[in-house]
N, C-alpha and C positions, 0 to 999 in steps of 0.2 A: 189459763194454766190455774187452779184451785189449792187450795192448802193442802191436801194432801202431795198434792204432783210438787210443790216446791218441798214440802218438808225432806219427800221420798230422796229429792232433786240432793237435796243439803246432802243427807245421809256418805257419809268415807265408807270406804272399802274395810275401814279396820272399825266403824261403829257397827257396820251389819254383821262381820267377824264378831263381835263382842257380843249383838245380839244370838246370833247363831252360838253363844258357846252360853247363853243362857237360857237360851231355851231348852240344849241340851240337861244343865241341870235343872231344870223346871218338870223334864217329862220326867226326869230318874227322880226326882222328889213326889210326881202324880205317880209313878210306878210301884214306889216307897211304901205311898201313904194309904194307895186303895186298894183292896182286896180285889184277888184277881175276879175279873169279870168281862164282860164283853163291849162295857162304856170302858173299862182301862185301861184295853185295847186299840179299842178306838182312838179315843182319850190321843194316848202314847201315838198313835201314828198318825191322828193330822196335827200335833207336832212337832215329830219330824219331817212329815211333808211341806209344814212351814219351812224348816231348816234348809230343806233342800233348797225351794222357792227362795229364799231369800239369797243362797251361795250361788246359785245359778244366773241370779241380776248382773247383766252388766256391769261396771262402775259411772255410777253419771247415769243408771237406765231410769226414767223415773217408775216404780214399781205402782202398781194399783192391789190393792192391799183389801182383802174382804173385809170386815168387822167384824169378823171370828177373830183373823190373826191380829187384825190390833189387839183384842182379847184378850188372844194367850199370849201375845207380846211384852202387855201389861203388867199380868199374873204373874209372867216370868219374870220382870222387874222388880216386882213386889218380894216376889218370894225371894230370888236372889241378895236384892240387899238386906231383906231384914232375917236372913239368915248370915250374912256374911257379919251381920252388926250383934248379933246375939251370940254367935259362937266362937269371933275372931275377937283377939285381943287388938283395941286401936292402934292404928298405924298410920305413917304421914302416904304411904304407898295407899292404904283401906283407904283413907279420907278422898285421896286425890280422885281412886275409881267409885269411890259412892257419889262423889258431888257430880263425875260421866255419866254414872246413870241416873243421876236424881234429871240431870240434864233431858235425857230422852225418854225418861216417865213424866215430863212436862211435856215433852213436844206428842210422845203419844197419847196422852191422855186428852190433849186438845184435842189429836187426831178423832178417839172416839168418840169426842162433845161436836164433831163437823158439823153444821147444821147442812139438811137437807138427807140427812143419811137416815133412813123412818126405820122407828120398831119393826120388828115381826110380828104380824098380827094385827097392825094398826091398818 
């Protein structure tokens, strides 16, 4: 069992739900930030596909995420946490949520750096 398998096996149903919510936020963020284009539509659909993919995972299922999926998750976590920090006043509940998001960021950053995962074009 490799690091990706162990990490995904460790994700709870609640963590997968939280990732889905952050991906929905990220999809709206992309939609609002980009000019109408085929690229914007493609990116939006790719993120929505990932949300469905995460939603269809049975609890405890070891997912095989593509490198692009992990990149979207990392981007979504980064955008969500930065927007919460910038736009909402600090609170105890917010701090707790941001700490949980940080743990997910560490996990998915490690998955993005997974040995043996080669870059395209090499």
